[in-house]
N, C-alpha and C positions, 0 to 999 in steps of 0.2 A: 595398379591402386594403390601400394605404399606408398609411392611417388605421390599421386593426385590428392590422399590427406596432408602428408607434409607441405605440400605446396601450399594448402588453404590454412593449413595451420601457423605457416609461416605469413600468408598475404591477412591473416586474422591478427597476429601479435604487430605485424606491420601496422594495421589499422588502430591499433588499442593504444599502443605509443603514439601516434600522433592523436590522437580523442583526448588522452589524457593532460595532452598542454593547450588545449582548447582552453581560452578565459570562463568559460561559462562554469570548469569545471570546476572553479574555487568559491562560486556563487551562486551555484544551481541551488545543489547540495541541501547548504544548511537551509535556506529560505524552504525548499520543501518540508524538511525536515518538523522545521519550525511550524508552520503549517500545517504539516498530519496529524503535531499535538494537539496543536486549538482547537482540530477537529472532535477531539475524544468525548470532552464538554457536552456538545448540541447534542452527539451521536446516543451521550449514555441517558441525558435528557428525553430524549423522544423513545426512546426505549421504557424509560421510566413510566412517563407519562402513559404511554401505551400499556403498560401493564396495569396502572391504574384504572383507564376506563375497563378495561376488560377485568375488572377486581382480580387481578392475579397479585400474590403477596410478592414481594420487592426482596426476600428475602433470598433467593435462590441467585439477585443479582447483586445483593450484599455480600451473599457465600463466597461468590464469582470472583469478585474486587478482590475481598480482604484475603484469598489464595493464591491469588495472580500477585499482589502486591503485601497489602498489610490490613489490618482495622482502620488503621487509622486515613489511609487515602482510602478506602472503602467509604468511610463514615463523610470525609471530605466533599468526595465526589457526589456521593446522595444527597449532599444537604445542601451544595449547587445545584442539585436539578429538583430540589423539591418544589409539588406540583401542587402545595396549598392556596398558591397565590391564582389556580384556575389557566384554564384553554390559553386566555390571550397571552398573560405572558410566559406561558409557553413555548406558544408560537412565535414568538416577538423573540424569545431567548432562540430559537431554533435556528430563524433565519436569519439572526445577526451572525451569528457564531459560522456560520456553514459561509457566509458572503464573507465573511474575513478570513475565513482558512480557503476560499475561495481563490485567494490571491495567489497561492502557491500554485495550481493548474494556469492561474495565469501568467507566471512566469514561463512555466512551459510554454505555451502557446506563442510569447516573444522570441524564448529562448529558439524555439523550434524554428519560426520563421524567419528568426537571424541567420542560422545554420543554415537553412535551405534560400536563402537570399532573399525570402519572400516579402511583402509589403503589409506590414500590421493594418487589422484591419480597426473598424470603429468602437470605441470603447465598450457602447453597449454589448457587439456583437460577440468581442470578444468576451464580455464580462457572462454571459448567456453559457456560450463555449466552456467557458473556467467551471460555474455553477456545473454543467454537464458531465464534466469530466470529474467534480468534487464528489458525486453523487456517484460516479463509476467508481472511484478509490476508496470511497467508504464505503463501500458494498462489497469491492474487495481485501477490502483491509479485515472487517468484521467477520467476514470467513476467513482468511488466515488466523486470525486469534482463536475465533472460535475451534476450529476443525485442527489445521495442524500443532499449534501452538498450546490453547487451553482443553484442545478436547478431550483429556485423561480428566483431567479435573473437573471439565460438563461432566461426563459421564457417574462421576464419584458422586458429584454433585447431585445429579438428577437421582441416580441410585439412592441417595439418601434420605429425599422426600417422600415416598413411600407413593408414587404413583404405581397405577397399575402394573403389575409384573411384565404382561402382553407388549405397554405401550412401550415400556421401558426397553426391555430387549429387543425392539422396532427401532427406537431412536438409536441405541448401542448400533446395531447394523448398519446403519445409515451414516454413522461418524466412521465407523470401520471402512462402508464402500468409500467413502469421501476420503480419506486419508489413502493418500497413493497418488495413483498415475492422475485417474482421477481429480486432484487437487492440483496439480501439475498443468492439465489440461485447462482447468478454467482458469488458474492465471496466467498462462500462457496467453489463453483466448480477451482474457481484461489488459492485457500488458497491449496486444496487436489493437485492440480499439482505440488506447489512449493513445499511441504512437500514430496511428492515424487520423485522428479528428484532430491533431494538435495544431498542426502545420498547414496555412492558406494555399494548398497545394492537393494536389492528388498524388499521393506514391505507388510505386507497387508494389502489393502486395509481398512476393518474396526480398523486397529490400525492408519492408516491413519487419519481416518474419525474421531479417538474419539479426536485428535488433533483440527483439523480441523473445529469441532462443536466447541470448545471452544474457537478458536481464531473469527471465524468467527462472533458468538455471544459477544465477547468482540468486536470486530471493530464493529457492527453495532452499540451497545451501546456507545460505544466511539465516533462514526459519527457523530452521534442524537444530544449530548451533543457538538459538534462541530457546526454544523448547526447552532441548537439553538444559537450559540455565532456568530455568521457571521450573521443572519438573525434578529437578536435580541438585539445584544448587540453592534458590532463591531462599528457600524456608531454610538455609542453613549461614545465611549472612546477617546472624545477633548483633553485628558492630552499626551498620547502618541500617539494619531494619528494612523498612519500604523504602526508604530514601531510593539506596541501593537499585533496586529494583525499577526506579521511575528513570533513574541514571540507564540502565543498560537499554528501558524501552525507546529513550529519546536516542539511545546509538543505533540501538537497531532500525530506528527510522532513519537515522541518518545514511546508515551502511543503508538500507533499501533507496535512496533517493539517491546516494550515488550512482549504483549500479545503474540505479533505471535512468540518469542525465549521460552515463558511457552507453549505454544501449541505443541512445535516441541520437547521439551523437557517431554513432559507427552505421545505424542506416542511413545515414547520411554518405558516411567513407562509401559505404558498399555503391551506393544510386554514383558517386562521383567519381569510387572506379570506372565504372562501364562509360562514364561521359570519357573517360581516358585512351579507352580503351577504340573508342568511336572515332578521336581526337577532335570532341565538341570543347573539351576545354584542355587547356596545356600544362596547368601547374594549380597545383591544391593552394586551398586556400590555410 
């Protein structure tokens, strides 16, 4: 048993070192992080517009952003997402924002096809797939920000707006239920979906799970560190203020993107390793 675990760890370390030498590791993480940040504005626009349609106060959104970053950042983002221009303006901003942000998933598709040696699909097909992946990523990041990162801040905000005590208690229970193994499972499922649909080929679930497990563990650890910073250190950063929080947010996005790229390459290495055992290929790429 110990020997098997040791061999697996050696195999993983060998694959990990090979993956780090791939050229896409120097390019893709930065691209993904940049487009992740770009997706913030249309997402907040959509949330703010939805709150306006339902006649809900945007104070909770403002307080959330102010607590997470700073008053200046909250004011800036809410000014950008001003809904006074009407639905057409908001719709245009959201569509353009997500279209630009989808360049990140488009890079994932191109890179995954390059890694797997697959031909690239047409621009239209790639763009549609990229928009679907953008939607998955936005939902995943909203979930990660709401539950493991800013969960405690949101619970305090909900308690402060004097909602019905029963509703507040139920919301708190939901957050406590989600935060933990269930959150880890949700992150893993989303990552598996992204790794599965990115390349233009059918990938075995066990091979996708190999990189997805690594990425999920990496994301959970990095997000835990980021959550600790936001909840315990961020508010004491008086020198840089909200700017420090934005820099840390971008660093968090970059590390997540780097881990995601490693996981994607590990999936191919797992498949390549199996092909080597069967004698289908004789050398590594």
